[in-house]
Backbone of each chain as ProteinMPNN parsed JSONL, in Angstrom:
{"seq_chain_A": "MIWQIELIILIAVVICGIGAIAVRDLLGAAILFGAYSFMMCLLWAIMGAVDVAFTEASVGAGVSTVLFVATVFRTSRRTKD", "coords_chain_A": {"N_chain_A": [[71.903, 23.211, -25.365], [69.179, 21.355, -24.776], [67.161, 19.136, -26.362], [64.897, 17.732, -25.534], [63.91, 18.916, -23.13], [63.443, 21.425, -24.165], [61.402, 20.886, -26.005], [59.298, 20.064, -24.291], [58.891, 22.457, -22.855], [58.176, 24.179, -24.907], [55.695, 23.088, -25.664], [54.305, 23.572, -23.28], [54.317, 26.36, -23.332], [52.619, 26.895, -25.532], [50.234, 25.777, -24.561], [49.737, 27.402, -22.29], [49.422, 29.864, -23.578], [47.118, 29.452, -25.199], [45.321, 28.945, -23.139], [45.342, 31.42, -21.768], [44.051, 32.994, -23.619], [41.606, 31.71, -23.957], [40.244, 31.465, -21.51], [37.414, 32.394, -19.489], [37.585, 34.56, -17.695], [38.936, 37.466, -16.473], [40.907, 37.834, -14.518], [41.946, 35.259, -14.218], [42.934, 34.99, -16.812], [44.97, 36.896, -16.756], [46.73, 35.767, -14.862], [47.36, 33.368, -16.146], [48.663, 34.437, -18.324], [50.929, 35.439, -17.07], [52.109, 32.983, -16.334], [52.641, 32.033, -18.892], [54.591, 33.925, -19.685], [56.653, 33.285, -17.904], [57.235, 30.694, -18.757], [58.241, 31.285, -21.29], [60.527, 32.652, -20.452], [62.01, 30.571, -19.246], [62.45, 29.065, -21.546], [64.157, 30.74, -23.007], [66.347, 30.838, -21.323], [67.214, 28.221, -21.61], [67.892, 28.229, -24.306], [70.201, 29.705, -24.284], [70.144, 32.466, -24.141], [70.725, 34.321, -21.816], [70.604, 36.959, -20.839], [68.328, 38.021, -22.051], [66.56, 36.279, -20.869], [66.544, 36.91, -18.074], [65.671, 39.535, -18.175], [63.132, 39.188, -19.275], [61.97, 37.702, -17.192], [61.873, 39.531, -15.068], [60.79, 41.989, -16.112], [58.91, 41.239, -18.164], [57.336, 39.011, -17.117], [56.992, 39.789, -14.402], [56.354, 42.726, -14.129], [54.424, 43.033, -16.17], [52.393, 41.238, -15.39], [51.651, 42.392, -12.953], [50.665, 44.848, -13.889], [48.464, 43.961, -15.428], [46.874, 42.714, -13.429], [46.362, 44.905, -11.775], [44.869, 46.488, -13.546], [42.633, 44.815, -13.923], [41.555, 44.823, -11.346], [40.866, 47.509, -11.122], [38.931, 47.764, -13.038], [36.744, 45.519, -14.371], [36.11, 41.989, -13.795], [34.614, 40.632, -15.555], [33.96, 38.987, -18.628], [32.895, 38.415, -21.989], [33.866, 36.706, -23.939]], "CA_chain_A": [[70.48, 23.174, -25.725], [68.696, 19.971, -24.663], [65.929, 19.299, -27.143], [63.731, 17.186, -24.842], [63.379, 19.956, -22.236], [62.944, 22.503, -25.011], [60.108, 20.458, -26.568], [58.291, 20.111, -23.222], [58.577, 23.84, -22.515], [57.436, 24.769, -26.04], [54.297, 22.653, -25.562], [53.715, 24.299, -22.152], [54.092, 27.737, -23.788], [51.407, 26.94, -26.371], [49.066, 25.519, -23.718], [49.475, 28.599, -21.486], [48.925, 30.919, -24.466], [45.727, 29.155, -25.546], [44.532, 29.131, -21.923], [45.199, 32.85, -21.47], [43.077, 33.587, -24.539], [40.31, 31.04, -23.949], [39.552, 31.432, -20.219], [36.365, 33.417, -19.448], [37.733, 35.332, -16.461], [40.109, 38.282, -16.805], [41.986, 37.604, -13.555], [42.567, 34.006, -14.629], [43.699, 35.239, -18.027], [46.194, 37.612, -16.372], [47.652, 34.831, -14.206], [47.864, 32.453, -17.173], [49.641, 35.163, -19.131], [52.169, 35.427, -16.298], [52.708, 31.655, -16.493], [53.178, 32.022, -20.263], [55.837, 34.69, -19.728], [57.705, 32.539, -17.208], [57.648, 29.595, -19.623], [59.112, 31.897, -22.297], [61.799, 32.951, -19.78], [62.74, 29.297, -19.15], [62.865, 28.69, -22.899], [65.306, 31.538, -23.419], [67.509, 30.407, -20.541], [67.71, 26.98, -22.22], [68.502, 28.518, -25.607], [71.463, 30.41, -24.108], [69.983, 33.92, -24.102], [70.489, 34.549, -20.389], [70.232, 38.353, -20.577], [66.915, 38.13, -22.419], [65.772, 35.498, -19.913], [66.218, 37.585, -16.811], [64.84, 40.711, -18.452], [61.753, 38.72, -19.416], [61.444, 37.271, -15.893], [61.551, 40.678, -14.205], [59.939, 42.979, -16.774], [57.784, 40.635, -18.856], [56.438, 38.262, -16.239], [56.68, 40.523, -13.176], [55.669, 44.01, -14.269], [53.23, 42.867, -16.999], [51.335, 40.622, -14.597], [51.176, 43.381, -11.982], [49.829, 45.821, -14.614], [47.195, 43.319, -15.782], [46.057, 42.512, -12.23], [45.894, 46.231, -11.342], [43.79, 46.892, -14.458], [41.432, 44.011, -13.653], [40.953, 45.285, -10.093], [40.283, 48.839, -11.3], [37.777, 47.706, -13.948], [35.883, 44.396, -13.984], [36.613, 40.678, -14.19], [33.653, 40.003, -16.456], [34.229, 39.009, -20.06], [31.929, 37.592, -22.711], [34.513, 35.668, -24.744]], "C_chain_A": [[70.025, 21.723, -25.746], [67.311, 19.929, -25.282], [64.71, 18.712, -26.458], [63.081, 18.239, -23.955], [62.771, 21.076, -23.056], [61.575, 22.158, -25.589], [59.007, 20.545, -25.522], [57.892, 21.553, -22.931], [57.843, 24.53, -23.66], [55.969, 24.368, -26.003], [53.602, 23.388, -24.42], [53.426, 25.75, -22.527], [52.799, 27.836, -24.591], [50.159, 26.721, -25.524], [48.717, 26.756, -22.886], [48.927, 29.735, -22.348], [47.474, 30.707, -24.834], [44.832, 29.36, -24.329], [44.3, 30.594, -21.603], [44.183, 33.501, -22.388], [41.691, 33.0, -24.322], [39.55, 31.215, -22.638], [38.599, 32.629, -20.108], [36.407, 34.226, -18.161], [39.022, 36.142, -16.62], [41.239, 38.101, -15.811], [42.714, 36.302, -13.87], [43.416, 34.173, -15.877], [45.006, 35.947, -17.708], [47.206, 36.665, -15.746], [48.225, 33.846, -15.217], [48.86, 33.142, -18.09], [50.983, 35.285, -18.397], [52.878, 34.094, -16.392], [53.327, 31.509, -17.88], [54.516, 32.756, -20.333], [56.967, 33.952, -19.017], [58.171, 31.344, -18.03], [58.569, 30.106, -20.737], [60.5, 32.172, -21.713], [62.643, 31.693, -19.64], [63.278, 28.876, -20.514], [64.101, 29.458, -23.328], [66.537, 31.224, -22.6], [68.087, 29.127, -21.136], [68.431, 27.274, -23.525], [69.751, 29.383, -25.488], [71.359, 31.908, -24.057], [69.695, 34.338, -22.663], [70.07, 35.983, -20.094], [68.762, 38.592, -20.929], [66.05, 37.404, -21.398], [65.513, 36.275, -18.646], [65.509, 38.908, -17.019], [63.375, 40.321, -18.597], [61.168, 38.337, -18.064], [61.055, 38.458, -15.045], [60.534, 41.595, -14.871], [58.703, 42.323, -17.385], [56.813, 39.951, -17.922], [56.035, 39.084, -15.02], [55.817, 41.741, -13.415], [54.391, 43.865, -15.099], [52.086, 42.272, -16.202], [50.77, 41.6, -13.581], [50.272, 44.405, -12.669], [48.476, 45.22, -14.981], [46.292, 43.175, -14.559], [45.521, 43.849, -11.721], [44.756, 46.716, -12.231], [42.508, 46.126, -14.177], [40.773, 44.474, -12.361], [40.342, 46.668, -10.24], [39.084, 48.823, -12.228], [36.873, 46.537, -13.542], [36.505, 43.105, -14.465], [35.757, 40.051, -15.268], [34.133, 40.088, -17.904], [33.246, 38.078, -20.75], [32.585, 36.505, -23.54], [35.87, 35.28, -24.166]], "O_chain_A": [[70.425, 20.951, -26.617], [66.391, 20.593, -24.805], [63.589, 19.129, -26.749], [61.868, 18.442, -24.004], [61.723, 21.618, -22.705], [60.692, 23.012, -25.662], [57.913, 21.032, -25.806], [56.708, 21.853, -22.779], [56.98, 25.375, -23.419], [55.092, 25.188, -26.274], [52.446, 23.788, -24.556], [52.418, 26.313, -22.102], [51.986, 28.734, -24.371], [49.143, 27.387, -25.727], [47.547, 27.124, -22.782], [48.062, 30.488, -21.9], [46.676, 31.643, -24.795], [43.723, 29.881, -24.45], [43.199, 30.98, -21.212], [43.517, 34.459, -21.993], [40.694, 33.705, -24.482], [38.323, 31.123, -22.637], [38.914, 33.729, -20.562], [35.36, 34.542, -17.597], [40.083, 35.572, -16.873], [42.408, 38.198, -16.184], [43.941, 36.237, -13.801], [44.487, 33.577, -15.995], [46.038, 35.647, -18.309], [48.397, 36.735, -16.049], [49.411, 33.517, -15.172], [49.795, 32.51, -18.582], [52.043, 35.24, -19.021], [54.102, 34.048, -16.516], [54.405, 30.933, -18.028], [55.461, 32.276, -20.959], [58.111, 33.985, -19.47], [59.354, 31.006, -18.016], [59.55, 29.452, -21.088], [61.516, 31.959, -22.374], [63.849, 31.724, -19.883], [64.405, 28.396, -20.63], [65.0, 28.889, -23.947], [67.657, 31.324, -23.103], [69.305, 28.954, -21.169], [69.451, 26.657, -23.829], [70.317, 29.764, -26.513], [72.381, 32.585, -23.942], [68.559, 34.672, -22.326], [69.263, 36.211, -19.193], [68.043, 39.276, -20.2], [64.944, 37.846, -21.089], [64.378, 36.309, -18.171], [64.806, 39.368, -16.12], [62.485, 41.02, -18.112], [59.996, 38.61, -17.803], [60.028, 38.423, -14.367], [59.522, 41.942, -14.262], [57.582, 42.78, -17.164], [55.62, 40.254, -17.918], [54.866, 39.082, -14.636], [54.675, 41.795, -12.959], [53.38, 44.493, -14.784], [50.947, 42.726, -16.307], [49.559, 41.644, -13.362], [49.24, 44.792, -12.12], [47.449, 45.888, -14.86], [45.099, 43.47, -14.624], [44.372, 43.935, -11.288], [43.785, 47.29, -11.737], [41.421, 46.703, -14.187], [39.545, 44.516, -12.285], [39.377, 46.979, -9.542], [38.29, 49.764, -12.219], [36.289, 46.572, -12.459], [37.309, 43.091, -15.398], [36.139, 39.031, -15.841], [34.642, 41.118, -18.347], [32.815, 37.078, -20.176], [31.958, 35.486, -23.827], [36.553, 34.419, -24.72]]}, "seq_chain_B": "MIVDAVTLLLVSKINYWIYIVLMMLGLYAMMTKKNLVKKIIGMNILQTAVILFFISISAKNNATIPIIEHGQTSSHSGVQAVDYINPLPHVLMLTAIVVAVATLGVALALVIKLFNQYGTLEEDEIIARLEE", "coords_chain_B": {"N_chain_B": [[64.136, 7.398, -45.543], [62.528, 9.565, -46.552], [61.042, 9.743, -44.255], [63.016, 10.359, -42.43], [63.723, 12.914, -43.377], [61.345, 14.323, -42.941], [61.167, 14.111, -40.16], [63.444, 15.523, -39.462], [62.723, 18.051, -40.378], [60.497, 18.591, -38.779], [61.314, 18.252, -36.08], [63.905, 19.359, -35.649], [63.479, 21.934, -36.445], [61.588, 22.869, -34.693], [61.193, 25.13, -33.135], [60.54, 27.143, -34.935], [58.124, 26.315, -35.993], [56.537, 26.459, -33.689], [56.738, 29.164, -33.29], [55.248, 30.127, -35.48], [52.709, 29.152, -34.763], [52.23, 30.512, -32.316], [52.266, 33.176, -33.174], [50.077, 33.303, -34.93], [48.114, 32.677, -33.088], [48.145, 34.962, -31.433], [47.397, 36.91, -33.319], [44.824, 35.97, -33.948], [43.531, 36.346, -31.491], [43.677, 39.126, -31.296], [42.045, 39.898, -33.419], [39.498, 38.606, -33.217], [38.53, 38.554, -30.569], [36.273, 40.191, -28.334], [36.666, 41.501, -25.971], [38.599, 44.068, -24.456], [40.884, 43.739, -22.83], [41.542, 41.108, -23.4], [42.285, 41.428, -26.066], [44.631, 42.904, -25.695], [46.216, 41.034, -24.378], [46.502, 39.241, -26.482], [48.026, 40.846, -28.22], [50.431, 41.0, -26.773], [51.203, 38.309, -26.795], [51.724, 38.005, -29.499], [53.939, 39.73, -29.751], [55.873, 38.423, -28.101], [56.115, 36.118, -29.596], [57.444, 36.996, -31.895], [59.854, 37.712, -30.703], [60.684, 35.169, -29.899], [61.22, 34.04, -32.415], [63.486, 35.559, -33.226], [65.358, 34.915, -31.212], [65.587, 32.214, -31.714], [66.918, 32.263, -34.153], [69.481, 32.953, -33.332], [70.428, 30.781, -31.922], [72.704, 28.01, -31.5], [73.977, 24.717, -32.126], [76.069, 22.89, -29.863], [77.32, 25.133, -28.738], [78.317, 27.743, -26.478], [77.205, 30.129, -23.919], [77.473, 33.62, -24.78], [79.953, 34.713, -23.368], [83.139, 35.79, -22.797], [85.785, 34.433, -21.104], [88.203, 35.664, -18.7], [91.495, 35.995, -19.836], [91.218, 34.157, -21.818], [91.392, 35.228, -24.313], [94.068, 35.53, -24.831], [95.043, 33.115, -25.503], [96.554, 30.539, -27.566], [95.045, 29.739, -29.8], [93.052, 31.618, -29.991], [89.82, 33.29, -29.992], [87.131, 31.432, -31.074], [84.436, 32.065, -33.166], [82.478, 30.225, -33.686], [82.121, 28.764, -31.427], [80.452, 30.16, -29.778], [77.188, 31.418, -28.94], [75.322, 33.544, -31.104], [75.322, 36.867, -30.133], [74.04, 39.17, -31.033], [71.187, 39.203, -31.901], [70.11, 38.826, -29.336], [70.588, 41.249, -28.002], [69.107, 43.023, -29.557], [66.52, 42.039, -29.065], [66.285, 42.454, -26.373], [65.763, 45.2, -26.276], [63.297, 45.073, -27.57], [61.659, 43.794, -25.684], [61.442, 45.732, -23.675], [60.123, 47.75, -25.091], [57.74, 46.393, -25.535], [56.65, 46.219, -22.942], [56.263, 48.947, -22.447], [54.322, 49.659, -24.402], [52.294, 48.016, -23.481], [51.719, 49.192, -20.984], [50.727, 51.74, -21.757], [48.505, 50.944, -23.282], [46.914, 49.643, -21.353], [46.389, 51.765, -19.639], [44.798, 53.337, -21.326], [42.636, 51.59, -21.557], [41.636, 51.625, -18.943], [40.765, 54.302, -18.793], [38.776, 54.235, -20.784], [37.013, 52.445, -19.575], [36.203, 53.956, -17.352], [34.821, 55.915, -18.706], [32.78, 54.614, -20.216], [31.917, 52.407, -18.766], [32.23, 49.703, -19.383], [34.082, 46.874, -20.695], [33.791, 45.66, -23.079], [34.1, 45.613, -26.581], [32.025, 45.792, -28.499], [29.868, 46.744, -26.986], [30.835, 49.258, -26.285], [30.955, 50.47, -28.8], [28.243, 50.456, -29.403], [27.306, 52.211, -27.426], [28.562, 54.498, -28.349], [27.187, 55.001, -30.696], [24.592, 55.596, -30.027]], "CA_chain_B": [[64.715, 8.581, -46.18], [61.539, 10.645, -46.462], [60.689, 9.853, -42.839], [64.108, 11.1, -41.799], [63.644, 14.323, -43.768], [60.199, 14.926, -42.254], [61.534, 14.236, -38.754], [64.394, 16.638, -39.351], [62.008, 19.312, -40.576], [59.564, 18.845, -37.679], [61.918, 18.281, -34.751], [65.031, 20.285, -35.515], [62.982, 23.298, -36.654], [60.337, 22.965, -33.913], [61.035, 26.505, -32.665], [59.909, 27.985, -35.953], [56.706, 25.926, -36.054], [55.849, 27.029, -32.515], [56.667, 30.608, -33.555], [54.091, 30.381, -36.358], [51.483, 28.895, -33.985], [52.011, 31.585, -31.334], [51.97, 34.438, -33.854], [48.692, 33.241, -35.411], [47.269, 32.741, -31.884], [48.03, 36.362, -31.045], [46.601, 37.624, -34.327], [43.443, 35.532, -33.781], [42.968, 37.006, -30.313], [43.502, 40.559, -31.562], [40.996, 40.163, -34.406], [38.156, 38.082, -32.96], [38.029, 38.747, -29.203], [35.579, 41.461, -28.148], [37.117, 42.15, -24.738], [39.814, 44.838, -24.757], [42.041, 43.154, -22.14], [41.919, 39.931, -24.188], [43.009, 41.919, -27.242], [45.984, 43.299, -25.288], [46.956, 39.784, -24.154], [46.874, 38.756, -27.816], [49.122, 41.67, -28.736], [51.663, 40.603, -26.09], [51.615, 36.989, -27.282], [52.33, 38.238, -30.819], [55.279, 40.306, -29.572], [56.807, 37.401, -27.616], [56.371, 35.179, -30.689], [58.499, 37.575, -32.73], [61.106, 37.592, -29.943], [61.077, 33.764, -30.0], [61.826, 33.845, -33.736], [64.837, 36.125, -33.297], [66.257, 34.145, -30.353], [65.842, 30.944, -32.395], [67.951, 32.497, -35.167], [70.826, 33.07, -32.763], [70.849, 29.571, -31.216], [73.58, 27.091, -32.235], [74.31, 23.475, -31.435], [77.435, 22.766, -29.344], [77.896, 26.447, -28.472], [78.062, 28.185, -25.108], [76.694, 31.487, -23.848], [78.521, 34.511, -25.324], [80.767, 35.426, -22.375], [84.544, 35.393, -22.933], [86.422, 34.465, -19.786], [89.442, 36.417, -18.637], [92.67, 35.229, -20.206], [90.973, 33.268, -22.949], [91.757, 35.888, -25.568], [95.508, 35.479, -25.052], [95.486, 31.756, -25.804], [97.201, 30.412, -28.874], [94.087, 29.602, -30.91], [92.158, 32.763, -30.073], [88.405, 33.016, -29.764], [86.426, 30.963, -32.262], [83.045, 32.535, -33.102], [81.547, 29.093, -33.792], [81.909, 28.218, -30.093], [79.587, 31.017, -28.982], [75.898, 31.795, -29.514], [75.36, 34.902, -31.656], [74.674, 37.736, -29.147], [73.402, 40.365, -31.604], [69.723, 39.181, -31.742], [69.744, 38.983, -27.926], [70.587, 42.674, -27.646], [67.955, 43.647, -30.222], [65.278, 41.605, -28.428], [66.226, 43.137, -25.072], [65.047, 46.44, -26.545], [61.912, 44.771, -27.932], [60.905, 43.49, -24.468], [61.15, 46.998, -22.992], [59.087, 48.412, -25.884], [56.491, 45.665, -25.31], [56.074, 46.625, -21.654], [55.802, 50.331, -22.573], [53.04, 49.663, -25.118], [51.306, 47.403, -22.587], [51.301, 50.181, -19.99], [49.887, 52.764, -22.403], [47.235, 50.33, -23.681], [46.076, 49.386, -20.176], [45.909, 53.068, -19.158], [43.669, 53.714, -22.19], [41.508, 50.721, -21.21], [41.04, 52.123, -17.696], [40.015, 55.526, -19.117], [37.561, 53.825, -21.502], [36.072, 51.856, -18.615], [35.617, 55.04, -16.561], [33.906, 56.683, -19.557], [31.639, 53.853, -20.739], [31.466, 51.407, -17.816], [32.331, 48.334, -19.879], [35.322, 46.561, -21.407], [33.481, 44.974, -24.331], [34.222, 46.546, -27.692], [30.737, 46.003, -29.169], [29.042, 47.604, -26.139], [31.357, 50.629, -26.39], [30.523, 51.003, -30.103], [26.806, 50.709, -29.3], [27.158, 53.444, -26.645], [28.994, 55.63, -29.176], [26.255, 55.272, -31.787], [23.272, 56.037, -29.56]], "C_chain_B": [[63.77, 9.771, -46.063], [61.137, 10.863, -45.006], [61.758, 10.641, -42.095], [64.028, 12.592, -42.118], [62.505, 15.02, -43.048], [60.512, 15.12, -40.773], [62.49, 15.393, -38.528], [63.675, 17.971, -39.443], [61.123, 19.633, -39.375], [60.282, 19.055, -36.36], [63.015, 19.327, -34.656], [64.604, 21.726, -35.761], [61.726, 23.564, -35.835], [60.096, 24.369, -33.403], [60.263, 27.349, -33.661], [58.446, 27.628, -36.136], [55.936, 26.531, -34.89], [55.728, 28.546, -32.667], [55.463, 30.944, -34.435], [52.785, 30.214, -35.576], [51.188, 30.048, -33.041], [51.64, 32.893, -32.026], [50.533, 34.445, -34.37], [47.709, 33.254, -34.249], [47.067, 34.182, -31.442], [47.194, 37.164, -32.026], [45.122, 37.278, -34.199], [42.786, 36.257, -32.611], [42.738, 38.486, -30.583], [42.329, 40.823, -32.486], [39.619, 39.746, -33.928], [37.644, 38.356, -31.555], [37.399, 40.125, -29.078], [36.104, 42.227, -26.938], [38.466, 42.835, -24.969], [41.042, 44.264, -24.064], [42.506, 41.891, -22.867], [42.68, 40.34, -25.44], [44.443, 42.284, -26.87], [46.834, 42.068, -24.981], [47.387, 39.184, -25.489], [48.025, 39.524, -28.418], [50.454, 41.278, -28.086], [52.142, 39.239, -26.545], [52.269, 37.129, -28.653], [53.748, 38.794, -30.69], [56.263, 39.257, -29.079], [57.088, 36.356, -28.69], [57.469, 35.707, -31.601], [59.85, 37.481, -32.027], [61.61, 36.152, -29.993], [61.746, 33.468, -31.342], [63.265, 34.361, -33.767], [65.815, 35.37, -32.407], [66.568, 32.797, -30.999], [66.878, 31.095, -33.5], [69.339, 32.398, -34.554], [71.318, 31.77, -32.136], [71.708, 28.694, -32.118], [73.703, 25.815, -31.434], [75.774, 23.515, -31.01], [78.109, 24.123, -29.159], [77.533, 26.847, -27.056], [77.562, 29.62, -25.112], [77.798, 32.49, -24.172], [79.216, 35.358, -24.267], [82.194, 34.908, -22.508], [85.204, 35.53, -21.577], [87.758, 35.196, -19.858], [90.622, 35.516, -18.977], [92.476, 34.347, -21.401], [91.414, 33.895, -24.271], [93.244, 35.762, -25.87], [96.002, 34.067, -25.362], [95.98, 31.674, -27.25], [96.186, 30.438, -30.012], [93.191, 30.829, -31.052], [90.716, 32.346, -29.859], [87.772, 32.589, -31.081], [84.957, 31.358, -32.153], [82.059, 31.385, -33.14], [81.272, 28.466, -32.427], [80.891, 29.012, -29.286], [78.285, 31.29, -29.721], [75.975, 33.246, -29.976], [74.642, 35.874, -30.716], [73.917, 38.918, -29.74], [71.874, 40.322, -31.532], [69.284, 39.306, -30.293], [69.612, 40.456, -27.565], [69.395, 43.383, -28.285], [66.662, 43.295, -29.499], [65.141, 42.131, -27.011], [65.485, 44.46, -25.216], [63.577, 46.168, -26.83], [61.066, 44.464, -26.704], [60.512, 44.782, -23.756], [60.056, 47.765, -23.743], [57.741, 47.735, -25.658], [55.839, 46.081, -24.005], [55.564, 48.063, -21.716], [54.462, 50.402, -23.295], [51.939, 49.044, -24.265], [50.795, 48.405, -21.563], [50.38, 51.237, -20.58], [48.514, 52.186, -22.75], [46.337, 50.099, -22.479], [45.582, 50.695, -19.571], [44.728, 53.542, -19.995], [42.437, 52.879, -21.869], [40.825, 51.204, -19.936], [40.24, 53.397, -17.957], [38.723, 55.199, -19.858], [36.534, 53.228, -20.547], [35.425, 52.935, -17.755], [34.596, 55.822, -17.382], [32.632, 55.903, -19.874], [31.149, 52.754, -19.802], [31.503, 49.979, -18.322], [33.671, 48.146, -20.587], [35.062, 45.919, -22.757], [33.442, 45.98, -25.475], [32.872, 46.83, -28.345], [29.815, 46.886, -28.335], [29.516, 49.052, -26.198], [30.911, 51.256, -27.71], [29.029, 51.308, -30.088], [26.53, 51.986, -28.501], [27.55, 54.666, -27.469], [27.933, 56.0, -30.198], [24.915, 55.798, -31.298], [23.245, 57.523, -29.24]], "O_chain_B": [[64.135, 10.831, -45.555], [60.918, 11.993, -44.569], [61.455, 11.477, -41.244], [64.238, 13.433, -41.244], [62.65, 16.156, -42.595], [60.174, 16.151, -40.191], [62.378, 16.139, -37.556], [63.968, 18.904, -38.695], [61.001, 20.795, -38.985], [59.908, 19.941, -35.591], [63.058, 20.097, -33.697], [65.292, 22.651, -35.331], [60.892, 24.383, -36.222], [58.948, 24.783, -33.246], [59.432, 28.172, -33.278], [57.615, 28.498, -36.399], [54.833, 27.049, -35.063], [54.743, 29.143, -32.231], [54.747, 31.912, -34.18], [51.87, 31.027, -35.704], [50.053, 30.516, -32.958], [50.797, 33.64, -31.529], [49.841, 35.459, -34.269], [46.6, 33.771, -34.381], [45.951, 34.584, -31.113], [46.382, 37.997, -31.626], [44.262, 38.15, -34.321], [41.65, 36.721, -32.708], [41.729, 39.047, -30.156], [41.673, 41.858, -32.365], [38.646, 40.451, -34.197], [36.43, 38.391, -31.352], [37.902, 41.103, -29.63], [36.002, 43.453, -26.88], [39.362, 42.267, -25.593], [42.134, 44.29, -24.632], [43.705, 41.622, -22.947], [43.629, 39.66, -25.833], [45.371, 42.012, -27.632], [48.028, 42.046, -25.28], [48.502, 38.677, -25.617], [48.903, 38.942, -29.054], [51.484, 41.228, -28.759], [53.346, 39.017, -26.673], [53.256, 36.452, -28.943], [54.65, 38.388, -31.422], [57.386, 39.195, -29.581], [58.168, 35.766, -28.71], [58.334, 34.945, -32.034], [60.868, 37.206, -32.661], [62.813, 35.92, -30.113], [62.728, 32.727, -31.397], [64.159, 33.683, -34.273], [66.974, 35.191, -32.78], [67.678, 32.284, -30.857], [67.638, 30.163, -33.764], [70.258, 31.843, -35.155], [72.507, 31.651, -31.84], [71.492, 28.626, -33.328], [73.553, 25.82, -30.212], [76.616, 24.094, -31.697], [79.31, 24.263, -29.389], [76.556, 26.352, -26.496], [77.496, 30.261, -26.162], [78.961, 32.229, -23.864], [79.087, 36.582, -24.266], [82.433, 33.711, -22.349], [85.189, 36.602, -20.971], [88.36, 35.328, -20.924], [90.731, 34.403, -18.461], [93.446, 33.833, -21.958], [91.764, 33.194, -25.221], [93.652, 35.871, -27.026], [97.205, 33.831, -25.474], [95.838, 32.613, -28.034], [96.412, 31.063, -31.049], [92.629, 31.059, -32.123], [90.432, 31.182, -29.577], [87.864, 33.299, -32.083], [84.299, 31.029, -31.166], [80.924, 31.529, -32.685], [80.305, 27.72, -32.273], [80.501, 28.575, -28.203], [78.258, 31.382, -30.948], [76.611, 34.078, -29.329], [73.437, 35.72, -30.514], [73.211, 39.611, -29.008], [71.281, 41.324, -31.133], [68.204, 39.832, -30.025], [68.652, 40.863, -26.91], [68.751, 44.225, -27.66], [65.795, 44.153, -29.332], [64.031, 42.248, -26.492], [64.664, 44.804, -24.366], [62.706, 46.922, -26.396], [59.889, 44.822, -26.662], [59.382, 44.914, -23.287], [59.171, 48.357, -23.125], [56.712, 48.408, -25.595], [54.625, 46.277, -23.948], [54.542, 48.378, -21.106], [53.562, 51.12, -22.861], [50.79, 49.484, -24.312], [49.595, 48.473, -21.296], [49.368, 51.591, -19.975], [47.489, 52.836, -22.547], [45.13, 50.327, -22.557], [44.472, 50.743, -19.041], [43.764, 54.085, -19.457], [41.317, 53.389, -21.901], [39.597, 51.201, -19.842], [39.152, 53.564, -17.406], [37.687, 55.811, -19.597], [35.335, 53.469, -20.685], [34.234, 52.853, -17.456], [33.619, 56.335, -16.835], [31.533, 56.454, -19.811], [30.064, 52.214, -20.017], [30.856, 49.113, -17.733], [34.308, 49.107, -21.018], [36.001, 45.656, -23.508], [32.841, 47.049, -25.364], [32.59, 47.972, -28.709], [29.061, 47.688, -28.886], [28.701, 49.974, -26.164], [30.534, 52.427, -27.747], [28.587, 52.292, -30.681], [25.633, 52.756, -28.848], [26.962, 55.737, -27.322], [27.783, 57.173, -30.539], [24.169, 56.39, -32.078], [22.208, 58.049, -28.836]]}, "name": "protein", "num_of_chains": 2, "seq": "MIWQIELIILIAVVICGIGAIAVRDLLGAAILFGAYSFMMCLLWAIMGAVDVAFTEASVGAGVSTVLFVATVFRTSRRTKDMIVDAVTLLLVSKINYWIYIVLMMLGLYAMMTKKNLVKKIIGMNILQTAVILFFISISAKNNATIPIIEHGQTSSHSGVQAVDYINPLPHVLMLTAIVVAVATLGVALALVIKLFNQYGTLEEDEIIARLEE"}
């Protein structure tokens, strides 16, 4: 566990999370949420939880992002907040 | 002395501080955002924050990933548990990730049905349509 890399990735996680909530476009929010999930996956690979890391990369980042994008295309991209 | 203690508390426990920040971020999004997809993103951030807390519990300094190589068990000293990261929270959180994706799928299916019924994703507009 290298604490410098871990610190950088933790800051990137928080930035991606705030961006996914703050952006006023649902497709952008979905993509930023995918970036957030991949940052979480990197964090868990660094912390030694390799099984959790690849489950998060395939299920969390992959399938979740696909579900969000499919929902946005079936409904609307517009959001007020 | 005090500076050292504060540095130790801030840097060596940074995972737990970030866990608090992410969990409150998810709660904030679930409570204040009007858009239903934004609420679901907040719910997922809250779930990953809890997973981050449990993985942080299992992490150790100077330990390797919990895989015992072949032949290592027959050595003279045996396997020392302090050399390996605790694998029990990993297994529990593996289940939590699958549950998170299942709840996400159900929630997004409900959102699509609501959009087909009311033509909007905003919670206040749906409530206004319900009351008229």
